[in-house]
N, C-alpha and C positions, 0 to 999 in steps of 0.2 A: 504494500500500500504506500503510495507516494504523496499522501496528504502533507501539506506544508503549513505549519503553524508558526507564525512570527509573534513574539511577545513584546508588548509595550507596557510600561509600568508608570502610572501617574502618581505613585505613592510619594515621591520626593516633592512633586508639586504641592500635594496636600500638606506634607510636613513643613514646607516653607511657609505656607499660609498659617498653619497651626502655631508654629513657633512665634511668628510675628504677632498673632492675636493674643497669645499667652503672655509674651514679654511686655506688651504695652497695655495689657488689661483694658481692652477697649470695650465700649458698650456695643449693643447689638447692631446699631447702624454702622459704626466704624468697622465692626467685624465683617459685616456684609460687603463693605467696600473692599476690605482686604481679600475676602474670598473671591470676589470678581476679578481682582487684580492679579492674584497669585495662584489661584486654583481654577475656579470657574467651570467645574465639571460636575454634573449631577444627572441622575436617571430621571429626567423630566422631558415632557414634550417641548418642541421648539416654540418660540414666540413668547408673547407677554404672559400667557397663563403658565407656561413652564417656568418662567423667571420668578413669578409670584410663588409658585409651588416650591422652587428651590430655596427661596428665602425662608419660607415657612418650615421646611424640613430642617434647614440649618439651625434655626432658632430652637426647634423642638428637641433636637438631638445633641445640642452642643455639649451638655454636661456628660454625655455618654462617652465622648472621645477620650476624656481623661482616664476613664476606667479601662479603655481598650488600647491606649496609645502604645504600650509595650508590645502588644500582639501585632499591631500595625507595623511597627518598626522592624520586628523580627521576621515577619512573614516572607516566604519565598514561594514562587510559583512552581508547580509540578507539571511541567510541559508534557512529559512523557505520559503521565496518567491521563491527561486531558486528550491526548492523541489517541490513546487506547479507547477512551469513552466515545470519541468521535467514530471510531470504527464500529463499536457496538451499536450506535444509533444508526449508522448507515446500513447495517445488517437488518435492523428492525424495520426500516423504511424502504429497504430494497433499492439502495443506490450504490453503484459500483465505481463511479468516476472519481477522479482525484479532486480534492478540495484544498484551496488556498485560503487561509483564514488569518486575520489579525486578531490576536487575543489581547485585549486591552484591559488591564487591571486598574481599578480605581478605588478610592475610599468614598463610600456612599454614606447614607444617612440611616443605616440600621433597618432599612425597610426591605432589604434583600431583593432589590430590583435590578436584575440584569436586563440587557437589551441588545438588539442588533442594529447596526447603523452602516450605511454605505461608506466606503473609503474613496479617496480622490482618484485612485487608480482603477476604480470599477469593481473592486472586490468587496468584501464585507468585513466588518469588525464586530466581534463579540465582546461587549463591554461588561465586565464582571466585577462586582463589588467584593472587596477583601475583608471588610471590617466584621463580617459575620461568618468567616470561614470555619470557625469552631462549631458553628450551629449544625445540628444533624440534618437540617433541611438543605444544606449547601450542595450535597450530592444530587438531590432531586433537581435543584435549580440548574446545575450545570448540564444535566441530561435534558432538561426542558429547553434550555437555550440552544444546545447542540442540535436538538430536534428541529428547531427553527432554521438553523444553518443548513441542515441537510434538506429540509423541505423546500427552502428557497432555491437551492441548487437543482433539486429534482424537478420541480414544477416551474422553474424560471420565474419565481415570484419576486417582485420588487422589494427591496429593503427600506424603501422610503417610509417615513412616518405616515403619510397620507396614502391609505389603501382602503378598499371597500370594507364595510362592516362585515359583509359575508366572508371576505378573505380573513379578516381579523378573527372572526369566530372560529373558522375552520383551523386556522393556524394554531390558535390556543388549544383547541380541542385535541388536535394531533399531538402537540407537545405534552399536554397533561397525560394523555394515555401512553405515550412513549416512555415518559418517566415512570409511569406506573409499571410498565412491563419490565424495566431495567432496575427499578428499586421497589420490588413488590412488598406487600404486607403492611403498608403504612395507612394511616387514616386519610380519608378523602381531602380534608382541609390541608394536609401537608402537600398534596400534589397540586392544589390550586393556589397555595401561598396565602391563604386567608385563615380565619379563625372559626371556632365552632359556632359562635353567634351569627356570623355572616352566612354560614352554610344553612343553619336553621331557618333564618329569615328568608333566604333565597328559596329554600324548599317550600316554605309556606306560600310564596308568591311565584311558584314555578311557572305556571301557565301565563301569568301576567308578564313575567320577564321575557319568556320566549315569544309570546305574541307581540309584545311591545317592540321587539327588534325587527320584526318582519318588514314594516314600512321603511326601515333605514338600510336595508341590506345593500342597496346600490350606491349609497352615499359614501363618499371618500374624502370629504373635507376634514380639515384638522379638528374642527369643533365636534364633529360627529365621532371621530376616532377617540378624542379625549373623553367624550361623554360615556362611551361604552368601556373604557379602560380606567383611567384615573378619575373620571367624573362620576356622576350618580345615575347613569343609565336612564331608563324610563320609569323605574320603580324605586329609585332612591338609593341604590347600592353601587358601591365601587366594583369594578371588575365584572360587570354583568356579562361581558364577552367571554370571560373565562368560564363562568357558570353555564352559559348557553353552549359554548364549545364542548364542555365536558358532557353535557346531556345529549347533544346532537351526535357526537362521535360515538358515544356509548350506544345510542339507538342504531346507528349505522353498522356498528360492529355486531350487534345482536341480529341484524338483518342479513348478516353473512359477508359484508364487506370487510376488508382488511386495512390496516394502517398503510400497507404498501399501496393498495388501491387509492386510498384517500389522498395520500401524499403526491399522487400523480396528476391530479386535476390542475390544469393551468388557470391562471387568475381570471381571464375573461369569462370562463364558464362558471365561476363560483357563485355569483349572485343568483343565477337561475337554479343551480344545483342545491344550494343551501335553502333557498325559498321553497323549493319542492319538498324537500325532506323535513324541513322545520314545520311547514304547514301540515304535512302528514302526521308528524309526531304530536303536534298540538291537537289535531283533530282526534287522534287515537286516545289521547289522555282525556279529552273532554267526553268522549264516548264512554270511557271507563267510569268517569264520575257520574254520568247520567245513568248508566247501568246500575251502579251501586246504590243510587238514590231510589231506584224503582222498587 
């Protein structure tokens, strides 16, 4: 296997910012200015909303950095292990071609949010936070993100932030189920990156969440993508695309499709494909409820 993984580490950029903020004992406003000047990297969407979110995340987690700073300083990437994991994901999703990947490690805000971004040379970067590497969920997270990498290559899907809601839903569903195959036996919330309360509330509103997404499946603007990921969806929950993706892909696997099949659909076909199967799933669930009430 000739996959090529190049590693870039933003840790020193973060430590430069952190040292200046600690030494000068700045208030939150000055700290934000130092962050933008010396670091300026966060797992947030582009634009004004993303900048507001980055400021909020920094303020909320600032005190946690002191507790973890020694781990951040001493951390070292395990490039060989990640290359092995990439090979496992390629096998699950049925992809044999070589992959060139920039693996960019950064210090995030303890939210465990990795993401894929395009690089200037036309390849892709997997941006992965290191401040929670001791967390048992980090293995699930790396498989989840590597599933995106392989899926993007296999189906020639764009790595840009703006993509259809249908594409977003299927991407997340495939990634969640891939990580479940490779790290079996965990609770559902660990695969979705959320908590028990989120899952309970989403399950209570399952049909409303799934039905609410259907009119948005062809939308690809930044506001819509933000709404179904970091925003509050149609029912007031963050990460509704993750929940819908989990349910939809589970439904399709039960119907006899495989992750290899699902990862092969190209982006232009996804709005129609997701709409068809999401409508069928919602209708079947409504029928179940009606039957139970009789």
